[in-house]
N, C-alpha and C positions, 0 to 999 in steps of 0.2 A: 504494500500500500504506500502511495506517495506521502511525503510529509504534509501535514496540515497544520494550521495555526489556530490557536485559541485566543479570542479577543472579545472585547465588549461589544454588545450589539450596537447597531446604528439604525437610524430611522428607515434607511432603505433596505434593512434586513427584515422588516416586520412581516412582509408577505412570505418570505422564505421560511421564517420561523414558524408561521402558521402552517405552512405546507409540511414541514418536518413533523410537527406535533400531530397533524391530521393523519399522516402516514403511519406514525409510530403507535398511536392509540386508536385501534380499530374495533374496540369492544362494543360500540353502539353506532347508531345512525347519525348522532349529533356531532357537533364540532368539539365538544368536551374540553380537553386541555388547550386546544388552540384558542378557544374563547376565554378560558381561564387566564392565559398569558396576557391577552389584551386587557382584561379587567384588572389584573394585578398591576399592569403597567400604568394604570390611571391612579393608583394609590398615592397619597401624599408622601409616603416614605419610600417610594420606589427609587431604586438606585441602578442606573444603566450599567455601572461597573460590575454589578452582581448578576446581570443578565448576559450570559456568555454564549458565544457561538463557536462551533468548530467549522473552519472554512477550508475547503480543498478546491484548488483551481477556480477560485472565486465563487464557489458554490457552498451554501450552508448545508452541512451534513449532520449537524447536531446542535442541540441547545439545552441549556440548564438555567433555571431561574432560582435565585436565592432572594427571598423577600424579607427585608428588614422588619423586625417585630420588636415591640417592647413587651417583655414578659416579667411578671411579678414572680420572684422566687424567694421564698422565705421572708416576705415583707419588703424585699428590695427590688427596684425596677432595673432590669438588665437589658442591654441591647443584645438581640439574638437574630438569627435568620431562620427562615422556614424554607426547606428545600422542596420545591414543587413548582412545575413538573421538570422532569428531565426526559429528553427525547433524542433518539438517534435514527437517522434514515435507515430503514430496514436493510438496504444494500450495504451498509457500513457497520452493522451491529456486530458485537463480539470481536471487535478489532481494537479495543482500548479507547475508543473515542469518548464514551461516557465517563470512564475513569479519569481521563485527562480533564474533562470539564468539571467534574466534582472536585478533584484535587486543587485545581486553580481557583474554584469558587471558595473553598475552605481557606486557601491562602489569603485571598483578598478580604474575606469576611473577618479573619483574624487581624489582618493589617488595619482594618477600619475600626477595631475595638470591640467586635462582637464576642460575646462570652461563650456562645454555643450555637449549634445548629440542630434543628428538630425536624423530624419527618415521620410520615406514615408510609412504610415501604416494605419491600420484600425482605424477610428476615434472614435469607441466606446470601443476599447480595451486599447490603450496606455495612455489615460488621467489618468487612475488609477495609473500610475507610475509617474505622474507629468508632462506629456507632454502637451504643450500648442498648440492648433490648429492654422492654418492660419498664420504660422510664417515665411514662405518663399514662393517663387513663381517660376513659369516658365515664362520667358519673351521672346517675339519674335518681331522682326521688320519685317514687310511684305513689300517687294518691288515689285511693279507691273512689270512684265517682259517687258511690252511695254516701260517702262521708263528706262530700263537698256540699256546702249549703247553697241555697238559691240566691240569686242576685238580690241585693238590698239597696244598691245605689246605681246611679247612671254611669255606665262604663262605655267610653267611646274611643275608637281607634282613629288616628289621623296621621297625616304625613309628618315625618320628623323635620324640624326646622332648626336653624342655627341657634336660636334662642333656647332650645331644649338641651344643648350639649352639656352645659354646666350641671344641670339637674340630673341628666342621665349618668354623667361621670361620677357624681356623688353617690348615686344608687349603686353603680358598679363597685365603688370602693367599699360600701357597706357590705354587699353580698360576698365580696372576695377577701374580706378581712381575715387574716390568719390562714389563708389557703396556701399550700406549699408551692403551687405553680398555676399560673393562668395567663393567657394572652390579654393585654390591655389594649382596648380599641384606640385608634388615632383620634385626635381632637378635630374631627371633621365630620360633616353630615354623611359623607359617602362611606364612613366606617360603620354606619348604623343602618343604612338602607340597602336592601338586598337587590342584586342585579337580575334575579330570577323572576320569571313570570308567575311561577307557582308558589313562591315564598313571599309571605306577607311580613314585612317588618314595619312596626308602627309605634309611635308614641301613644301612651294610654292616658287619657284624661278621666278621672273619677270625680263626679260632681263638679266638672269644670276645671279641675286642677291637675297638672302633670303629676302622675302618680306611678308610672311604670313604663315598661318597654316589652314588646312581644315580637318574636320572630318565629314563624311556624309555617308549616305546609298548609295551604288553604284547603287542600283536599283531606287533610288529616290533622285537624286542630288539636287532637289529643296528644300529638307528638310534637313537642315544643323544641325548637333549636336554640333559643335563648330567651331568658325571662329575667326582668328586674322589677322590683317594687320598692316604693318609698318606705313601707313598713309592713308589719304582719297583716294588718287589716286590709291594706291595699292588695297584698298577695292573695288573700282569701277571695277578694272580689274579682281579681283577675282569673283565678281558678273557676269561680262560679260563672264568669263570663264565657270562658272556653267550654265549660260543660254545656252551656246553653247553645253553643255553636254546633254541637255534635248532631249529626243527622239522626232522625228518629229510629232508623233501622241499624244504627251503629252497634257493633258487637263489642265495643271497647268497654273494659271494666276499670281501667286505670287512666289517670292523666299523668303523662311522663314529662318531668321537668329536669333539664340539665343543671341541677343545683347540687353542689357537694353535700353529702350527709352532714358534714361539720357545720356548714352554713345554715342548713334547714334546722338542725338540732338546736341551734341557738335561739330559735323563735320561741316566744311565749305562747303556750297553749296551741301548738301547731296541729293541723289536721293529721290524724294517724297516717303513717306512711311505712313503706318498705324501700330499701335501697337496691340499686343495680349498678355495680361498679365493674368495668371491663378494661383490662389491660391486655398486653400480649407482646410477643417478640417483634411485631411489626411497628410498635410504638417506640421510637428510638430517639436518642440524643447523642450528639458528638460534642465533647468538650473542646473548646478552642482556646480557652484561657485557664491554665492550670492554677492560677491564683484567684479564681473567681468563686463566689458563693455557690455556683452551680456544681462545683466539685463536692462540696459538703452535701448538697441535695442528692446528687447521684449516689454517693456513698451511703447516705441514709436510706435511700430506696432499696439499694442492693442488700443492705444488712437487715432490712425489714423494720428499721426504726421510724421511717417515714412512709406514708402511703403515696403512691404515684399521683402527682398533681393532675387535676381535672382540666382538660383542654377543650374549649369550645372554639370550633373553627371560625375564622373570620368570614364575613358576609360574602366576600369574593368567591369562596368555594361553593356557594349555592348554585353556581352555573354547572357544576359537574355532577 
């Protein structure tokens, strides 16, 4: 194979990058990761130096994107990157192109001061790059629908506005207090609004006051992707509202909320619940800074002293 170069993406690469991702990810009839790259590129924190292409004879044959993220780890906000997606033209796969892209991305992310890289990926591929498995989780609190009371107040969904950001950020801080790991949304409206046609992301007014945030599949309101509330009373009203949205013929028995058991357990007189926590070898972290608090976190998870932090994926990933 001829020598190829690894470099930062340019504006004139956008179409070629979409072509590579469309060719590499053929699991559905949709654009999938090709669309995801375009959406991630519009983020406030996007860094073109971390969107890398492999070029051979002026042709883009591979691409990887490391998205900068602020992550709360043990109460401290750390700069990190999320590796997704990575794509290599099928004609050039298994020739080391992907490895070169990943290694260069790690080098650049470390140089920019990022503490670690996080991904959801193949458990037998990424450990070769230093990724440690079972490092984070997906946590849900399941509320029996029969235990959720009926609506007692006026609950309305509306489009998120810039004036809501301070209030939503304050709610996020309340719900994630004391959590071992969580993505912190950007201070921008687009960090809260979903790009998907089937995902509803809305500010919630209760009796005319901003009191929460909901992100859920409009076809399955019982399966929530993200939820925030001003207080316990507001959370109960949100749950009652979602229960009222269920179709009459729904066979759902629980409302599933992506809230850590620790956060929900701090509520006063919460609705009875059970928890659902899922980790696995595909949920990985690579340490980029050996002097970072992320080292203590990873050691704590591996020893069993800490529970794997609960990750809620950013809105951009609703397109996949």
